[in-house]
FISE-233172 format. One line per 3 residues: number of its first residue (from 1); for each residue x, y, z of C-alpha. Coordinates in Angstrom, 1 decimal. Each point is the difference from the previous one (the first is absolute). Example, Ala and Ser with C-alpha at 12.3 -4.5 7.8 and 13.67 -1.06 7.14 Angstrom:
BEGIN
1	12.3/-4.5/7.8 | 1.4/3.4/-0.7
//
This chain:
BEGIN
1	7.7/-79.9/43.3 | -0.6/3.5/1.4 | 0.1/3.0/-2.4
4	3.6/1.8/-0.1 | 0.1/2.7/2.2 | 2.2/3.1/-0.2
7	2.1/0.8/3.2 | -2.0/2.4/2.2 | 1.2/3.7/0.0
10	1.0/2.8/-2.2 | -0.2/-1.1/-3.5 | 3.3/0.2/-2.1
13	0.4/2.3/-2.9 | 0.6/-1.6/-3.4 | 3.8/1.1/0.4
16	0.1/-1.9/3.5 | -1.7/-2.8/-1.2 | 2.4/-0.5/-2.7
19	3.1/0.3/2.3 | -1.5/-2.3/2.2 | -0.4/-2.6/-2.4
22	3.6/0.6/-1.1 | 1.5/-0.1/3.3 | -2.0/-3.2/1.1
25	1.2/-1.5/-3.2 | 3.4/0.7/1.3 | -0.5/-1.6/3.2
28	-1.4/-3.0/-1.9 | 2.9/-0.3/-2.1 | 2.8/0.7/2.7
31	-1.6/-2.9/1.7 | 0.1/-2.5/-2.9 | 3.4/0.7/-0.5
34	1.6/-0.1/3.6 | -2.4/-2.1/1.7 | -1.6/-2.6/-2.6
37	2.8/0.0/-2.3 | 3.0/-0.5/2.5 | -2.1/-2.1/2.4
40	-1.4/-2.7/-2.1 | 2.7/-0.7/-2.4 | -1.2/1.7/-3.0
43	2.3/0.2/-2.7 | 1.9/3.0/-1.1 | -2.3/0.5/-2.8
46	-2.9/0.6/2.2 | 2.0/2.7/1.9 | 1.1/1.6/-3.1
49	-3.2/0.2/-1.2 | -1.7/1.6/3.0 | 3.0/2.6/0.2
52	-0.6/0.9/-3.6 | -3.7/0.6/0.9 | 1.1/2.0/3.1
55	2.2/2.2/-1.8 | -2.6/0.7/-2.6 | -2.4/0.8/2.8
58	2.5/2.1/2.0 | 0.4/2.2/-3.5 | -3.7/0.4/-0.1
61	-0.2/0.8/3.5 | 2.7/2.5/0.0 | -1.7/1.7/-3.0
64	-3.4/0.1/1.6 | 1.2/1.2/3.3 | 2.3/3.0/-2.0
67	-3.2/0.7/-1.9 | -2.3/0.3/3.1 | 2.5/2.1/1.9
70	0.5/2.5/-2.9 | -3.8/0.1/-0.6 | -0.7/0.6/3.5
73	2.1/3.1/-0.3 | -1.8/1.5/-2.7 | -2.3/3.1/0.6
76	-3.7/-1.3/0.3 | -1.2/1.6/-2.9 | 2.5/-2.0/-2.3
79	-1.7/-3.1/-1.9 | 2.6/-2.4/1.4 | -0.3/1.1/3.7
82	-0.9/-2.7/2.5 | -0.1/0.1/3.9 | 2.9/-1.2/1.7
85	0.2/-3.6/0.9 | -1.1/-0.7/3.6 | 3.2/-2.1/0.8
88	-1.4/-1.3/3.5 | -3.1/-1.1/-1.8 | 2.1/-1.6/-2.9
91	1.8/-1.8/2.6 | -2.6/-1.6/1.8 | -1.7/-1.0/-3.0
94	3.2/-1.7/-1.4 | 0.6/-1.5/3.6 | -3.9/-1.5/-0.2
97	0.4/-1.5/-3.6 | 3.3/-1.1/0.4 | -0.5/-2.6/3.0
100	-1.3/-2.8/-2.3 | 3.6/0.0/-1.6 | 2.9/-1.9/1.5
103	1.8/3.3/0.9 | -2.9/2.0/1.1 | 0.0/-1.0/3.6
106	3.7/0.2/0.1 | 0.1/3.5/-1.5 | -3.3/1.1/1.9
109	-0.5/-2.0/3.2 | -2.6/2.1/1.6 | -2.2/-0.1/-2.9
112	0.3/-3.7/-0.2 | -1.8/-0.6/3.3 | -2.9/1.8/-1.0
//
């Protein structure tokens, strides 16, 4: 098996990486609920379980995004200051990583063909 390779292009910051991971998880859970849970006769316990995970994840993502926004607005000399999130780079990374999940190709059709 070939070694795991990172996508080519600029490296993500720690903040961008964290947000990307959360967003890809969101895509995964959304697909599990809407595509897998409803289409394959899963029981309501499965849907409820995934919905609880999605709610927990959404709360974490909201906190992480708010923190990133606030810290990016701090003066560069502040201990907590971070560079602004590069949204286009983040979106491209999320699209690439999401293509393995059922909802990924539906949400990001251009990335699915690559």
